[in-house]
C-alpha positions, 0 to 999 in steps of 0.5 A: 933863724934870726928875728929881732927888732930893727929899731936902733941906728936910724936917722930921719930928715926931709926927703930931698929931690935929686936936684935939691941942695941940703941945708942945715935945717934938712940935715938928718938927725938920729932917731929910735923907732918907732918914731912920729916924724911930724909930732914935733914940727912947728904948728901954725894957724895957716898949716895946710893940714888945718884943724883935722891934724891939730894944725900940725903940718905934713911933709915927705920924710926919709929914714935911713940906716946902715947895717952890716950884711955878713957873708953867712947870709948868702944862703939865707933869705933876709927881709924886714917886717914893717908893722906900719909906715904912714904913708905911701912907704917906699923902701930902698936898699942901696938905692934900689926900690924894694917895695911900695906900700901905700896903706899907712896901716898895713903890715908889710914885708920888704924882701931884701935878697935881690939887692944885698951886698954881702960882706959889707955895709948896706944902706936901707932907706924908707920914704914916707909922705903925709899931706892932707890925707886924713881927717884926723891926726895920723902922724907920719913915718915909721911909727910902728915897730920893724923886725929884721928876719934872717931865715932859711929860703924855706921858712914860715912867713909873717902871719903864717900860722892861723888857728880857729876853734870851730868845735867847742864842748865843755870837755874839749875843743878842737884847735884847727891849725893851718900853717903856710910854708914858703919855699924860696929855693930852687928845688922841691922840698919835703919837710915836717911841721910839728905843732905844740899847744900850750895852755894858759898856765904854760904847760903842753896840752896838745901836739901834732905833726905832719909832712909837707911838700913845697914846690920851688918858688911856691907856698903850701899849707899844712893843717892839723886838728888838735883836741884840747881837753877841758878848755878854758874859754876866752871872754871879757871876764876870763881872758884865757889864752893858749899858745901854739908853737910851730917848728919846721924841720928839714929832711934830716930832722934839723929845725930850720924855722919856728913860729909862735902864735897866741889864740883863744877858745871862744864861741861867738853867736848873734841873732836879733832875739838873743843878741850877741852871745859869747860862750852862750852868755849874752853880752852887751858891748860897752864900747869906745871908739879910739884913734891910733895916736898915743897922745904925748907920744904922737902916733908912735906905737909902743906895746906898753902905751897900747897896753896901758890904754886898754887897761885903763879903758877897761878899768873905766867900764868899757869892754869893747873898742872900735879902731876908728877908722883904720886897722888896730895895731898888733900891740893893741890887739895883744893887749885886748886879748890879755885884758879881755876887751872885744874889738871891732877892727875897721878897714878904712874911712873911705872907699872910692869917693874922697873925703879929703884932697889926698886920701886913699880913695883914688887907689881903693879900687886897685888895692882893696883886696890887698888891704882886706888880706892884710887886715884879716891876716893880722887879726885872725888869731886874736880872740878879742876880734869879734867884728870886722868893719868894712868902713866908716860913713862911706859917701857912696854907700847909698848908691848902687855902686856902693851896695856892690862894694858893700857886698864885695868887701863883705864876701872877701872877708868871709872868704878869708875868715868866716868865724867872725861878724862883719859890720859897717859904720853907716851914717845915713845922712852922710850917705845921702848928702844932698838928698834931703831937700825933697825926701826929709820929713815934713817941716825939716830943713836941708842939712848944713853945708857938708864940707865938714861932716862934724859941723853939719851933724852938730848943726842939724840938732834934733833934725838928725833923728828925723833924717836918719829915720826917713824913708830915704835912708831906709830905702837907700841903705837897705841893700848895703845893710843887708849884706852885714851880720851886724848893722852899725849905725853912726848917730842914728839911734832913731833907727833902733826901734824902727828897724826892729819893726821893718827888719825883724832879723836885723842886728844893730850896734851903735858904732858911733854915738854922742857922749852927751847922750849915753844915758839915752843910748844905753837905755835903748841898748838894754831894752832892745834885744837886737841892739848889741852895744854902743860905741861912744865917740870917744873913749880916749882923747886924741890929737886932731879933729881939734876942739870938737868936744870943747866948751866955749864961753861966748862972752869972751872978747872976740869970740866967733862961732866956728862950728866944730872946728877949734881955732888955733891953737887947739890941738886935741879933740877934747871929747874923750872919756879919758884924756891923753895922759890917762886921767879920767874926765867926769864923763867917764864916771857918769858913763860908769854909773849909767852902765850900772858898774858904779854905786858910789856918787861922783862929785864934779864942780864947775869953775867958780870963775865961769859961773853964770857965763853963757857957753857954746858946746857941740854934741861931743862936748861934756860940761866944763867941770872938774872933780875938785873943791880947791879953787882960786875964788873968794869964799862965798863965790857962787858955784855949780856942783853936779853929783852923778848918782844911781839914786833917787836923790842926793843930799849935799853937805859942806863941813857937815852942814846940809846944803839941801837935797836935790832930785836925781834926774830932774834935768838929766838922768843920773845927775843932781845939780846944786847952786851953792857957794864956794867955801874951802873945806869938805864937800860930801854928797850922799845918794839915797833911794827910798830914804836909804843911803846907797853911797857917798863921796867927798871932796876936800880943799887941798892944803899947800901944794907941793910937787909930786912924781909917782911911777905906775910901775917901779920896774920896767923892761928895757923894751918898755916905757915908764909913765911918771904922773906929776901933780900939784898936791898937798901932803895927803895927795889932794890935787890943787886943780886951780894952781897950774904952773910950769914944770920942767922934767929931767932924766938921769940914768939909762933912759930918755924923756920921750913924751911930756903932756897934759890933757889941755886941748888948747896949747902951743906947748911941745910934747918933746919937753922938757917943760910943760904947764900942768892942767888941772894940777896934773901932767904926765912924763914918759921915759924910754930906757936906753939900757939896763940899770936905774933911772931917776926922773926929777921934776922942778917948778919955781918956788917949790921943792923938786920931786923925784921918782925912780925906775929900775930897768930889767931885761926885755919882755919875753916873747 
């Protein structure tokens, strides 16, 4: 069998109709997959995609590739496995339609056999469309990997081996393995499957074999139960992974196909009294919602970028991710398995009622089962996946039809996989739009215009709590909630204690919450046994929903309130704990302290140039502050300093002189605020409880800044990515955060620049490079290898010596 990546030699251009003439602008250009077709398109304030995508336009795109089909393939089956094409993908071979996949997040197969021309060149084309069909930046095109598979007509299909561990004891666990065999030949075949289980250390720990007879043109499932002695259990703290190798042999004993799948052994339990338990231990989910784009890479999905996101999110204190609001990529699931991060994998953002003009709702009733099958098939072997979510803020959820859909979707998932929990991101207000005029609590007003749900929720303020706790929401969502194992609530913490009384067996998770309220959310999670976790919006910043987390200065000339919609040229949401380059923002350190994972105080400073100015924020906003004591301000300028600390009080010192002591929590839990003057030097914060020091931290003014460039890993694989951090810092590495300037990046050797960006949420600069303006003194360059060898990345800026970083490129990562 041949199974190889099918990423090179593609072109992409606008899809032209049969009677449209090609122009210079529409000429196809060469690309390497994965690829985002819209990332580099011109943005404008009048983009029909608008604020949802960060003013990036849509379009219809055609990818094409020519490849040789040898005569030797005549007796084989040839297919392409697409991990995801956004959206409405249609695959053609030599002009003939092969397959149509409407869902932009499903993996799917294109079986090429009927259309192949053997012994000659064949042309594959893939069409993709994006047009006001998402409430966030979706990207477009073949944005996830593609694989070419050439196999015997009798073979193991994609996701053909499934592993469950239903029986676990301390001294042994049972791996229940089911493998599907597909027979594309014209006669009945009796074959033999052999399974070998490898332990975390790579040694064989169990094996088994069984014959399987498969009728022509059909599939058969063979099963085996293997005992694994002294199992190493998978958890967030110890993510032990096993691997099963499957081989399929013909009647003569010749191996005709093989497969491999990773899995973990873990026990999952939940109830309202003891909460969520993994392997018998209670776990509270420190969760982050994440969209699927990769910042400077657009929506293009690379394993190294997904692994980096998961790793940095876990290092920041999260132990769980919610894929919002679509199925998670295979690469990110693999990373969550490796790093020990729990996953809530979400099916969709809509059912049958649309949220935007061209979303997937019109085809949902016809395609839902296909989408559920694809979700579960992708997730089944991943120990990180502990919950499936059947939707997010579904408009019809509170209706009888919505209750029926809730039950239908939940039971379909259980039919396919009854080893995991099922939830749903319920927003009782959005599910009852228009219903609060008569049913809201006395004195409440009707919600704001719901044409933009984010603006509506932001405008409601404290009324949201009363509305979500109303009898209307209780009554109208009861049936849809009752079918779930865990009830997910979006922005409805007012229900947590109430539902503990009304529904004593109900288990709740905060499936989406405001980042500015994490200290209140986490107190509820820790105190209430039936509340198993909190998922903030959002852990990693993203493209689109532009500006929902921004801070506006309302005395700016020409300022006009725009709700949560960031006016052009806003590009990023601006609400992530970590920005799109991987740099942790102050809210991330605050959250780490709230979680009880950090004892050292954290210092952050509001820019002196904005001192005293009036601001406008949203519930997704954090303060406009930076962890820096390097400012372009006159000595003596007034400045606000915040210290986050798990302490009773904080003392602030400048150059060893005390600036006073402030109570922690006087205005906001875990925070002490100081009003002082900016003077270059060293700022030290000391946290104390009961008069005893519990931690200290310091900021120092940067000296003369120089350009620096550093690689996260000095050696990367030829199928990986290199991440180069660029900063304006002094010789001791202190970043000059208030001295931004334009930098230019060049790459020499066996790699190319594929992404260049910063955490600036309002920008007209391109991620394609080669230049970008630093933000708070930082930028990130991403390079992709083109071969084996060495790479030198050079960064230049006017008036500064250049900085260089080197990478070595080695062979591909082993599968």
